[in-house]
N, C-alpha and C positions, 0 to 999 in steps of 0.2 A: 569477375573474380573466379579463380580455380579453387577447388576444394583443398583445404589444408588439413593436417592431422587435427583430430578434434576429441575433446573430452569435457563433460560437464557433470553436474550432480544428479542428473535425471535418471530414470530407471533404465534406459538404454545403456548406461555406462556405470552405474553403481548398483550393486545387488541389494544393498541395505542402507539407507540413508539415516538410520537411527539404530545403529548396532549397539550391543552391549559392551561395556568395557572388558577388554580381553578376548573379544571375538575376532574372527578372521573373515573378511568379506572379500568379494571379487570386484575389481574395477577393470574397465575396458577402454581401449583406445581405438579410435577409428582412423585409419591411415589410407589415403588414396594410393592405389597400386603404383602410379607414376613416381611416387616418392621413393619406393623400393629401399627402405632402410636396412642396413646390415644388422643392426642391433636395436632392440627396444627394451628399456628397463624402467623400473619404478623407484624413485627416490622418496623415502618417507622418514619421518622424525619419531624417535623413540627416546623420551626423557631428555629432549634437547639435543640428542645426537643423531646425525644423519645415517640412515640405513639404506641399503640397495638391494632390489630384488629383480632378476631378469624376468622379462614378459614372455609369454608363449604365443605364437601365431595359432589362432584357433579357427579362422575361417577367411576365405578370400574369393573373390569373383574377378571379373575383367576390370572392375573399376575401383574396388577398395578391398582393404584387408582389416581384419579385427585382431587386436592383441589383448591378452588378459594377464593380470598379475594378482596375486594374493596381497591384501593389505591388512596387516596386523594392527588392531586397534589397541594401542597401548597407553594412550593418554585420553583424557575427556574430550579434547579437541584434536583429532587426528589431522596432520598436514602432510601433503604429498605433491609430487609433480613427476612428470614423465621425461625420460632422456631418450633421444634418437641419435644414432651416429651412422655414417655411411649413406650411400645412395645419393639422390638428387639434392636433398636438403643439407646433407653433411651433419656436423655436429650441432646439437642444440636441445633446448628445453621446451616443454609445453606446460604452461601453468594457467592460472585463471584468466590471464590477459592474452593467451594465445602462444604463437611460435616465436621463439627468440634464438638467434644464432650465436649466443654468447651466454656466459654464466650469469645467473640472476639471483637476486636476494630471496629470501623465504616469504617476503611480504605478500605476494600474490599467489602462493601455493593454494591448491585446492584444500578445503577443509570440511570435515565431517564431524558432528558432535554426537556424543553418546547419550545425551539427554533424550527424554521422551519426545517423540515426533509431534509435529503440529496436528491438530485434529483433522481428520480426513475431510470433514464437511467444509472446513475453512479453506482448504486448498481449491476446492471446486466452487466456492461461493462467488457471488457478485453482491457487493455491499451497496447500500443505498443510504446516503447521509441525509438526515432530517435536522433542520434548525426549527424546533418545535413551534415557536411563536409565529413563524411565517408559512408553515406547510398547509395546514387545513384546520378550519374552525368547525366544531360541531354546533355552533350557534348558542351554546350554553353561556350564561352570564355569570361573572365572578366579581366579588368585591375587590375593587382595585386598590392596591397600596399607594402610598403618596408619591413613590418615585416614577410612576407610570405617566406617559403622555399618550392618550388613546389616539389611534389613527384608523381611518377606513381602510378596508381590505385592498382596495384598488390603488391606494396612494403609494407612490414610490418613496422609499426611505431617502432622507436628506443625508448626503455623504459628509462625514468628517465634521460634524458640528458638535458642540459640547453636550447637546441633548440626544444625540444619535442613539446612544445605548438605552435611552429611557422610552423610545417609541414602542408602543404596545399595539399589536394587531389582533390578538385574540385566538391564535392557533392553540390547540390543546391536544392532548393524547387521544381523547374520544374521536376528534377529527381525523387523526391518523388512522385509527381503526376503521373509519368508513372508507379509506382509500386503499385498503390492502389489496383489493382486486387489481387495481392499476399497477401497484409495485410488483406484484407477482407476474402480471401480464407481460411487463417489459423484460423480465428475466432476472430480477433481483430476488435474493432469498435470505438476505441478512439486513436488518435495520439497525443502523448506528445513529443514536441520538446525541446531539451536543447536550450539555448538563440539563437535568430536569429538577434540580434542587432549588429551593427558595434563594433569592439573591435580591440585588437592587439594580439589575440590568437585564436587558433582553437576551444577552448571550449567556448569562448565568455562571460565568467562570469565577464570579466573586461570591461564592456560596455563603449563606448565612447560617445553615445548618445542613447536616446530611441525614437527619432523622426522618424527614418526610419529603414526599413529592411536592413540588410547588402547587399550591391551590389554584393558581392561575392556569395550570396545565390540567386540572381536574383532580389533583391530589392522589393519594395512594390508590384509591379505587380505580382511577382512570389507567394507572400503570397495570394493575391487575387485569382489568378488562382488556387492555391492549395486548399484553403478552399472551393472554388466553386466545384471543382472536388471531394473533399472529401464528400461534402454534397450530390452530385449526387450518390455516392456510399454508402450513409447511414452512414458515418463516421463523427465524431467530431474531432476538433483540439484544443489542449490545449497548451498554451504558458508557457514560464519559465521566471519569473521576480525575480530580486534580490532586496529586500527591505532593506537588511542589508549593502550593499556596492555597489560601482561602480568601474570603472577602474581609474587608475591614469591619463589616458588621456581623462577622461570625461569632457565635456565642463564646467559642474558646478564646478568640482574640479579645473580645470585650472583657472577658474575665481576667485575662492576662494583663490588660491595661489597668483595670480597676484595682487589682491586687498583686503587687510585686511578689508576694510569698505564695501565690497560688501554683498548683501543679501545671496549669496551663501556661504560665509565664515561661516555662522552659520549652514550650512548643515552638517558640519563635526566636529570632535573632534580634534582641534589642541592642542597639549600638548607637553611640554618639557620632559615628562616622557617617550616618545616613541623615539626610535632611528631615526625614520623617521620624527618626528615632528608632527604626527598625529596618531590617532588610526586606526588600520587595522583589516581585518579579518584574523585570524590565523597568525598574524605577517607577512603577505604577503605585501611587500612594494607597489605592484602595485594595492592593493585592499583597498582604504580608506573607513572607516566605516561611515555610515550615522548617524546622530543625529535625530532620529524619534520623539523627543519631539518638534522639530521645525515645526510650523504649515505651513509655506511656503513650506517646503520640502514635507510635507505630502499631501498638496494640489497638488503639481506637479506630485507626484508619484500616488496618490490614490484618493483623494476626489474632486479635482477641475473638473470643467466641461470639461476641455481639458486634463485631467490627462492621464498618460501613461496607467494605468489600463483601464480607459474608452475607450481611443482612439482605442485600438486594439481589444476590444470587439464589437465595433460598425461596421456597414457597412462602407466600403465594405470588411473589414478584418474578422469580425465575429468569433473571437476566443470564444470557449465554456467555458473557464475558465482559471485559472492560477495554476501553481505549483510555490510556493514561495521558492526560494533557501535560505538556511541557516536560516530558519524561527525560529529555536530555539534561535538564537542569535540576531535576528532582534529586535531592541528596548530595548536591554539589554546592559548595560555597567556600571560597578561598582554599585553605588547606584541606577541607573536608570533601571526601568523595566516597559515598556509601551507595552510589547509584546501582552498582551490579548486585550488591547485597540486597538492596530493596527489590529489584527486579526478580531475583531468585526467590526471595520469600514471598512476594506477591504471587508469583506463579504457583508455588507449592500450595499456598492457602487456597487459591482458585481451584486447583486440580483436586484438593481434598473435598471441596464442595461438589464439583462435577468433573468427571475425568475427561470430558471433551470441551472444557472451557477454553476460550480464546483470550490472549492478552497481547494488545497491540500498543506500541509506544509512539507518541508524537515526538518527532525529531526533525527540526527544520535544518539540521546541519548533516554532516556525514555520520550516519548511525552505525557504520560497520563495526566499529570497536565495542558498541553496546549490544551486538547481536551474535555472541558466541554460541547461542543455542540453548542456554540453560536458564535464561531469564525471560525477557520479552520474546514472544513468538515472532514478531516482526515489527515494522515500523510503518508510519505514514510517510511514504517515500518521496518527500519533496525534493531534496537536492539531487537524488539519484534518478528521478523520473520526471517529476512535474516541471522542474526548472529546465532540463534539456529539451523536453517536448515543447515548452513555450519558446525556447530559443530557436528551435528548428522551424516551428510553424507561425510564430508571432508575425502580425503585420507590421510593416517597417515604421509606420508613423505612430505606433502605440506606445504610451507610457504606462508601465505596469502599476497596478493599484496597491501593491504591497512590496516591502523589502527593497533591496538594491535593484538597480536596472538589470534586466535579463538581456544578454548580448544576442544578436542574431548569429546563428551558427549553420554550418552546412551539414549534410548527411554523415559525412566522415566524422565530424567533430561530435555529432550526436552519438554515433556508435562507440566512439572512443570513450566518451563520458560514461555511457552505460556500462561498457566492458570494465572500465577501471573500478567502478563502484561494486559491480557484481563479483569481481575477482576477490574482494576483501570480505565477502560475506558468505557464510555457509548457504548452499543452494536452497535448503529448506527454509532458511530464515528469509532468503529473498522471495521465494514463491509465496510465503505467508504474509509478506509486507503488502500494504494497501497502496496500490499506484492510483493516482488520480489526476484528472485535467484541471481541476479546480475544487475549491471547498469553501466552507463558510468564512475562512480567513483569507480569501484571495479574490482576485477577479474571476468573473465567469469565463469559461473557455471560449465562448462565442465572441466576446469582447476582446479577448487576447488575440485570436486568429483573424477575426474580421469577416468570416463567411461561413455558411453551412458546409460547404465542400471541404474547407480546411478543418472544420470541427469533425467531420467524418473521417478525415485522415488521422486526427488525434485519437478518435475512438478506435480506429484500427490498431493503433499502437497500444492503447489501453487494453484492448481485448486480446490482441495477438502476441504480446510479449510476456515473458514470465513475470508472475506477480498476481496479486488478487485485485481485480478492478473495483474501484469505489466510485460511485456516481453521486454528485451532489444534486439533491432533489430540484427538479426544474430544468436541468440541463437537457433532458430529453425533450422538452418543449422548446428549446432554443432560447431561453431567457438570457438576458444580457445584464452587464453591470461591470464597470471597469475598475471597481475597487470593492473591498470586502463589504462595506455598508450597502452599496448599491446591489451587490450580488445576493444580499439577504432579502430580496424582495419576495412578496407573496406569490403563491402559485395561483394563476388565474383559472381555477377549476370551472367556473360558471361562464366563461367567456372564451369559447373555443376559437373564436376569430383571432385570438392572440397566440394560438398554438401554431408552431411550425410543424405540421403534420408529416411532411417528408422527413424531417429530423427525428420525429417520434418513431417512424416506420424504421429508420436505419438503427436507431438504438434498440428497438424491440428485436429486430433480426440478429444483430451482432451479440447482444447480450444473452440471447437464448441459445445461440451457437456456442458462446463461451461456457455456458452452464451445462451443455450436453456433450462437449468434446473432451475426450480424454488427453488428446494432444495439447489443447490450449490449457488444460489444468495442470498437466504433469509432463508435458513434453520438453525435450532439450531445445537448444537454440543454436542454429548454424546460420550465419550470414551468408547469403548467396550473391547479392549485388548491393553495393553501396556507392551512391553518387550524391552530388549536391541535393538533388531534388527527388530522388527515388531510393527507397529501401526495400529490399526483398529478402525474406528469410524463411527457414524451415523450422517447424515444431514437430517433433517426432517422439512416439513412444513405441513399444513393441506391437501395439494394435492399431496405431493410427499415424498417418503422415499428412501434414498440411503444409501448403506453400502460401505465404502471405506477401502482399506487396501494398506499399503505402507511398503516395506521392503528395508533395506539397505544392506541386504546380503541374500544368500540362507537360507531358514528356513524350518524346519520340519513342518508337518501339525499341526495346533493349532485347537482344537475343541472347539467351542463356544456353549453356551447354547442357541440354536435357539429359544426355546419357550419363555424364559425369555426376550430376546431381540427382539422377533417378526421377526425372519429371514426366515420364511417360504415364499414360492412363490417368490424366488430370480431369477432374469433375469440378466445374465451377460451382462453388457453394454460395458466394456473395460477391456482388459488385455494386458499388455506389455510382458507377458509370453506366448510364442508360444504354449506351451503345453496346454493352456486353450482354443485354438481357435476351436478345433474340436467339443467340446460340452460344454454346460454351467457348470462352476465349482460350487461346493456345497458351499454356503455362510456360512454354519456352520462349515465347515472345510477348513481352509485357510493355504496354504504353498506356497512358492516361490522357483523356481529353480535357480533364480538369482535375484538381486535387481530389483525393479520396482514397478508397480502400478496396482491395480485391482478395479473395481467398479461394484456394482450390484444395480439394481432397485428392491425394495421390494414392494410386493402387500399389 
């Protein structure tokens, strides 16, 4: 590949990614000297009308030139793109999907929100997801409710049986507190827990109440103990809240069923069109859907002085934010759509409790239309990251453990997918979103890709591409599981013979690099080489430049134009290929003996 004109939302190209309404910021375009455009301009939108501003050439050397233009922020979501004419490329536009030699619609214009920025700590974080019942046990014994089926810690869950959700292994929050040294050592700094409220299942998305922490996890005192210990380790804790539904055993739903005249009756959609007599999430009888147009319900969940959202963020519990389960369907039902309103008010309430709170939305579909910048900070990036990563790295004989079949794709298709989704999302919303290789609702990445080396390739994408990396606890040990139930197996803390120690070393090295690198947290993205089996890209800020390469198979050496891309003075930071450990590899000539990841710092 040869360099093309480039712009993205990172600090090299945008002077302020959270400007005030009415402000004027500076945006920059990087243009290879070989393109030699006769004119560069900025097209931007003001109250729905297109405006045009000429750009100014501000710097150039033998290889590239830089153009600048003022961007007037006249609307809460500013949209713009670049125009080039003359020179080698001739007439065309640069938007979020790259260079186009024809007129294009506004759909993929760059966009900047005037809402408050994402918390700085969140952009730099590495998130560690914990399924509480399966992570670690303190050895405490609790009175077991009638829904539980006790299991031994070493037993593997039985997949997809009617009793799967009832298996109880005994993990608790005190047990998590005993493993914080491990979490910090591998490079994570943010703990995200799946729900911790009482329910009738191991996954706890069918809450019975939001008033207390499940006694099976140690109760309220265990959460207080954990968040205090986490803070002493420099870690934050994020909770999981479902605004879309509760459990059939929830006190509000039981009251609604028992008394048609109750306040709680209006919290739900009772209808004869449903086989259960009420609307549910995903046609699951045990998960009645909330009607978020009801003010009393929204007050109890979000806005009230004693709301669920507020209570668990306040002392002594001190959660740093929330991940909202099923956020793409929360507030949506037939003609009803109050999702954006709920997202905005949820964020406002959280920021009133603590100004650096983080709000992440689960969305298994295209989340771009739900991320204008004023509601959810970001999403769990399944469609735009996990699915294409699986498609590029999956082993050919594997049947996925959740959702529709994921097709096998090549490197070009992977980049095209990522680019298309990124173009429709403000840069800061994308970088705040949680990218992940697998989670409690999916197969384990090791089972998806079939080998440690391909897992390391996936980790390179997770760490090296824009977005916040989220690790599902146990992936660092190489745990397997080809569906969500098998993936929720326990961590073998006392049997190190079951650990993949090489895998643990790779995770520790790459996650700690991610935590300490400005380019990996804040850098822009330029693709240097894209082929079926090899991806090479740059991450750059004003203070740091990194070159990354990920291969899904052994590849012959590929020679890059080192001068055009500025690849001189390369220092090898990481390689999963043992052949590179003896001496720094040449960043202008890249090959892999097996799948994996390499990373260089450029001078």
